[in-house]
C-alpha positions as CSV (number, residue, x, y, z in Angstrom):
1,M,-5.0,-28.4,-0.2
2,L,-6.9,-25.7,-2.0
3,V,-10.6,-25.1,-1.0
4,L,-12.8,-23.3,-3.4
5,L,-15.8,-21.4,-1.8
6,P,-18.7,-19.4,-3.1
7,P,-19.1,-15.9,-1.8
8,S,-22.2,-14.7,0.1
9,E,-24.9,-12.4,-1.3
10,G,-25.0,-10.5,1.9
11,K,-21.8,-8.9,3.1
12,A,-20.6,-7.0,6.1
13,P,-20.2,-3.2,5.6
14,S,-16.9,-1.9,4.4
15,G,-14.4,-1.0,7.1
16,D,-13.0,2.4,8.0
17,G,-9.4,1.6,7.1
18,A,-7.4,2.1,3.9
19,P,-9.2,1.5,0.6
20,L,-8.7,-1.3,-1.8
21,D,-5.1,-1.9,-3.0
22,P,-5.7,-4.1,-6.2
23,G,-2.0,-4.9,-6.3
24,A,-2.1,-6.6,-2.9
25,L,-4.7,-9.2,-3.8
26,S,-3.8,-12.8,-4.1
27,L,-3.6,-14.3,-7.6
28,P,-1.9,-11.3,-9.3
29,G,-2.5,-13.0,-12.7
30,L,-6.1,-12.0,-12.4
31,A,-5.2,-8.3,-12.1
32,G,-6.2,-7.3,-15.6
33,A,-9.5,-9.1,-15.5
34,R,-10.3,-7.6,-12.1
35,A,-9.5,-4.0,-13.3
36,A,-11.8,-4.4,-16.2
37,V,-14.8,-5.5,-14.1
38,L,-14.1,-2.9,-11.4
39,E,-13.9,-0.1,-13.9
40,E,-17.2,-1.0,-15.7
41,L,-19.0,-1.7,-12.5
42,V,-18.0,1.6,-10.8
43,E,-18.8,3.5,-14.0
44,L,-22.2,1.9,-14.4
45,C,-23.2,2.5,-10.8
46,S,-22.0,6.1,-10.8
47,A,-23.8,7.0,-14.1
48,D,-27.2,5.4,-14.0
49,E,-28.7,4.0,-10.9
50,E,-31.8,2.5,-12.5
51,K,-29.8,0.8,-15.2
52,A,-27.3,-0.5,-12.7
53,R,-30.1,-1.9,-10.5
54,E,-31.5,-3.7,-13.5
55,V,-28.2,-5.1,-14.6
56,L,-27.3,-6.3,-11.1
57,G,-30.8,-7.7,-10.5
58,L,-31.4,-5.7,-7.4
59,S,-34.8,-5.0,-5.9
60,E,-36.0,-1.6,-4.8
61,G,-35.0,-2.4,-1.3
62,L,-31.4,-3.0,-2.4
63,R,-31.1,0.3,-4.2
64,G,-28.3,1.3,-1.7
65,E,-26.1,-1.4,-3.1
66,V,-25.7,0.7,-6.3
67,A,-24.2,3.6,-4.4
68,K,-21.9,1.1,-2.5
69,N,-20.6,-0.1,-5.8
70,A,-20.1,3.4,-7.1
71,G,-17.7,4.1,-4.2
72,L,-15.7,0.9,-4.4
73,R,-12.4,2.7,-5.1
74,T,-12.5,4.8,-2.0
75,A,-14.4,2.7,0.5
76,G,-12.6,1.2,3.4
77,A,-11.4,-2.4,2.9
78,R,-11.5,-5.4,5.3
79,P,-10.2,-9.0,5.1
80,A,-12.5,-11.0,2.8
81,G,-13.1,-13.4,5.6
82,K,-14.8,-10.7,7.5
83,V,-16.7,-9.2,4.5
84,Y,-18.5,-12.5,3.5
85,T,-21.3,-13.4,5.8
86,G,-24.2,-15.9,5.8
87,V,-24.9,-19.5,6.7
88,L,-21.7,-21.0,5.3
89,Y,-19.4,-18.4,6.7
90,D,-21.2,-18.5,10.1
91,A,-20.6,-22.2,10.3
92,L,-17.0,-21.9,9.2
93,G,-16.4,-19.3,11.9
94,L,-13.0,-18.0,10.8
95,A,-12.9,-15.5,13.6
96,T,-13.1,-18.2,16.3
97,L,-10.3,-20.4,14.8
98,D,-7.1,-20.7,16.7
99,A,-3.9,-19.1,15.3
100,A,-2.7,-22.3,13.6
101,A,-6.1,-23.0,11.9
102,R,-6.4,-19.3,10.8
103,E,-3.0,-19.6,9.1
104,R,-4.2,-22.8,7.4
105,A,-7.3,-20.9,6.3
106,R,-5.2,-18.1,4.8
107,A,-3.2,-20.6,2.8
108,A,-6.0,-22.9,1.6
109,L,-9.2,-20.9,1.1
110,L,-10.2,-19.1,-2.1
111,V,-13.5,-17.3,-2.4
112,F,-14.9,-16.9,-5.9
113,S,-16.4,-13.6,-6.9
114,G,-18.1,-12.0,-9.9
115,L,-16.0,-8.8,-9.2
116,W,-12.6,-10.2,-8.0
117,G,-12.5,-13.6,-9.7
118,A,-11.2,-15.2,-6.6
119,V,-9.6,-13.8,-3.4
120,G,-8.0,-15.2,-0.3
121,V,-9.8,-14.8,3.0
122,A,-7.0,-12.4,4.2
123,D,-7.2,-10.2,1.1
124,R,-8.6,-6.8,2.0
125,I,-11.7,-5.8,-0.1
126,P,-14.6,-3.4,0.2
127,S,-18.1,-4.6,0.5
128,Y,-19.8,-4.9,-2.9
129,R,-22.7,-6.4,-4.9
130,C,-21.9,-8.2,-8.1
131,S,-22.7,-11.9,-8.6
132,M,-21.1,-14.2,-11.1
133,G,-24.5,-14.3,-12.9
134,V,-24.3,-10.6,-13.8
135,R,-24.0,-9.6,-17.5
136,L,-22.3,-6.2,-17.7
137,P,-23.2,-4.2,-20.9
138,G,-19.6,-4.0,-22.0
139,L,-17.9,-7.1,-20.7
140,G,-20.8,-9.4,-21.0
141,A,-21.5,-12.4,-18.8
142,L,-19.0,-12.5,-15.9
143,G,-18.8,-16.3,-15.8
144,A,-17.4,-16.2,-19.4
145,H,-15.2,-13.2,-18.7
146,W,-13.4,-15.1,-16.0
147,R,-12.8,-18.4,-17.7
148,A,-9.6,-17.6,-19.7
149,P,-7.7,-15.8,-16.8
150,M,-8.8,-18.5,-14.3
151,A,-7.6,-21.2,-16.6
152,E,-4.2,-19.5,-16.7
153,V,-3.9,-18.9,-12.9
154,L,-5.8,-21.6,-11.0
155,P,-3.8,-24.7,-12.0
156,D,-0.7,-23.1,-10.5
157,A,-2.6,-22.1,-7.4
158,A,-3.8,-25.7,-7.0
159,G,-0.2,-26.9,-6.8
160,D,0.0,-30.7,-6.6
161,G,-2.5,-31.3,-3.7
162,L,-6.2,-31.9,-3.3
163,V,-8.7,-29.4,-4.7
164,L,-11.9,-29.3,-2.6
165,D,-14.6,-27.6,-4.6
166,L,-17.6,-26.3,-2.6
167,R,-18.7,-23.7,-5.1
168,S,-22.3,-23.3,-6.3
169,A,-23.0,-23.8,-10.0
170,A,-22.7,-20.2,-11.1
171,Y,-19.2,-19.9,-9.6
172,A,-18.1,-23.3,-10.7
173,A,-18.7,-22.2,-14.3
174,A,-15.8,-19.7,-14.0
175,W,-13.2,-22.4,-13.7
176,K,-13.5,-26.1,-14.3
177,P,-10.4,-28.1,-13.3
178,K,-9.1,-30.2,-16.2
179,G,-6.6,-33.0,-16.7
180,E,-4.6,-34.2,-13.7
181,V,-5.9,-31.3,-11.6
182,A,-9.4,-32.6,-12.1
183,E,-8.3,-36.1,-11.0
184,R,-7.4,-34.7,-7.6
185,T,-10.5,-32.5,-7.3
186,A,-13.5,-33.5,-5.2
187,T,-16.8,-31.7,-5.7
188,V,-19.2,-31.9,-2.7
189,R,-22.9,-31.6,-2.4
190,V,-24.8,-32.0,0.9
191,L,-28.0,-34.1,0.9
192,H,-30.7,-34.2,3.5
193,A,-30.5,-37.9,4.3
194,P,-34.2,-38.7,4.8
195,T,-35.2,-37.1,1.4
196,R,-31.8,-37.3,-0.4
197,K,-32.5,-33.8,-1.7
198,V,-30.3,-30.7,-1.6
199,V,-31.6,-28.3,1.0
200,S,-30.0,-24.8,0.9
201,H,-29.5,-24.4,4.7
202,F,-28.2,-27.9,5.2
203,N,-25.9,-27.5,2.2
204,K,-24.3,-24.2,3.2
205,A,-24.0,-24.9,6.9
206,T,-22.6,-28.4,6.5
207,K,-20.0,-27.1,3.9
208,G,-18.9,-24.5,6.4
209,R,-18.6,-27.1,9.2
210,L,-16.7,-29.5,7.0
211,V,-14.1,-26.9,6.1
212,R,-13.8,-25.9,9.7
213,S,-13.3,-29.5,10.8
214,L,-10.4,-29.9,8.3
215,L,-8.8,-26.6,9.4
216,V,-9.0,-27.4,13.1
217,A,-7.7,-30.9,12.7
218,G,-4.8,-29.7,10.6
219,V,-5.1,-32.6,8.2
220,E,-4.3,-32.2,4.5
221,P,-5.6,-35.2,2.5
222,G,-3.7,-35.3,-0.8
223,T,-6.3,-37.1,-2.9
224,P,-10.1,-37.4,-3.0
225,A,-9.9,-40.9,-1.7
226,E,-7.9,-39.8,1.3
227,L,-10.4,-37.0,1.9
228,V,-13.3,-39.5,2.0
229,E,-11.4,-41.5,4.7
230,V,-10.6,-38.4,6.7
231,L,-14.2,-37.1,6.6
232,R,-15.6,-40.5,7.6
233,G,-13.1,-40.6,10.5
234,M,-14.5,-37.2,11.6
235,G,-18.0,-38.7,11.7
236,Y,-19.4,-37.4,8.4
237,V,-21.5,-39.8,6.3
238,V,-19.9,-39.7,2.8
239,E,-20.8,-41.5,-0.4
240,A,-18.1,-41.2,-3.0
241,D,-18.5,-41.5,-6.8
242,A,-15.0,-42.1,-8.3
243,P,-14.8,-41.1,-11.9
244,G,-14.7,-43.9,-14.5
245,K,-12.5,-41.9,-16.8
246,S,-9.2,-40.1,-16.5
247,G,-9.3,-36.3,-16.3
248,R,-12.6,-36.3,-14.2
249,A,-13.3,-35.0,-10.7
250,W,-14.7,-37.1,-7.9
251,S,-18.2,-36.4,-6.7
252,L,-18.9,-36.7,-2.9
253,D,-22.3,-36.7,-1.3
254,V,-22.3,-35.8,2.4
255,L,-25.6,-37.0,4.1
256,V,-27.0,-35.1,7.0
257,D,-30.1,-35.5,9.2
258,E,-29.9,-32.1,10.8
259,V,-27.4,-29.3,11.3
260,H,-26.2,-28.5,14.8
């Protein structure tokens, strides 16, 4: 099973340890595309703070994020699972998983990123600010920048198991599963049951809880249909929309009244 997660806008500070080692990151096939983004982002943020703030869409109060990006090559790095914070990651609670569940998380979870493309939760990265929606002056829109390298690398990473896609729209644009990989992919949205609307807090928290439930249980459904049965067995209310054509992903709606 491969689980695709969005990053968080907010991130924990960089650590005091060794700096980034690009060669140690998961998915080495993305190395060239990563190096290109890192080089332009560091150069932009080192040379012109105001332009960098405009390109990155940062408010005056987030001016310090520009200096953070300028120092990416030398800043201390931490496991990505500790860098990403926010509602989804709080609900996922990687730090409180037992050893077996943490090992499953290291094997299954990929976090998408405007800067790194995608990283595993154990990959050591510095704290940064660069969303997938950014358009760098040289490379252009990052969503488009990542499409070709992702199309080369992600099908192999998906293996022959289920792909559980929990990404937001901006990050989903960087890689869309195709063919038989799409047929074993399930995209998930979380709806507030009384209104049947997507509500940000419900959406993020429930996705984090759902992934945690799967990791703790140690189950690995092989198909979207099996995933639906597993989640229902765990008490989730799931409505499934099976694709009518080959080469299409399943769409799952998880209905919630409240988040505990």
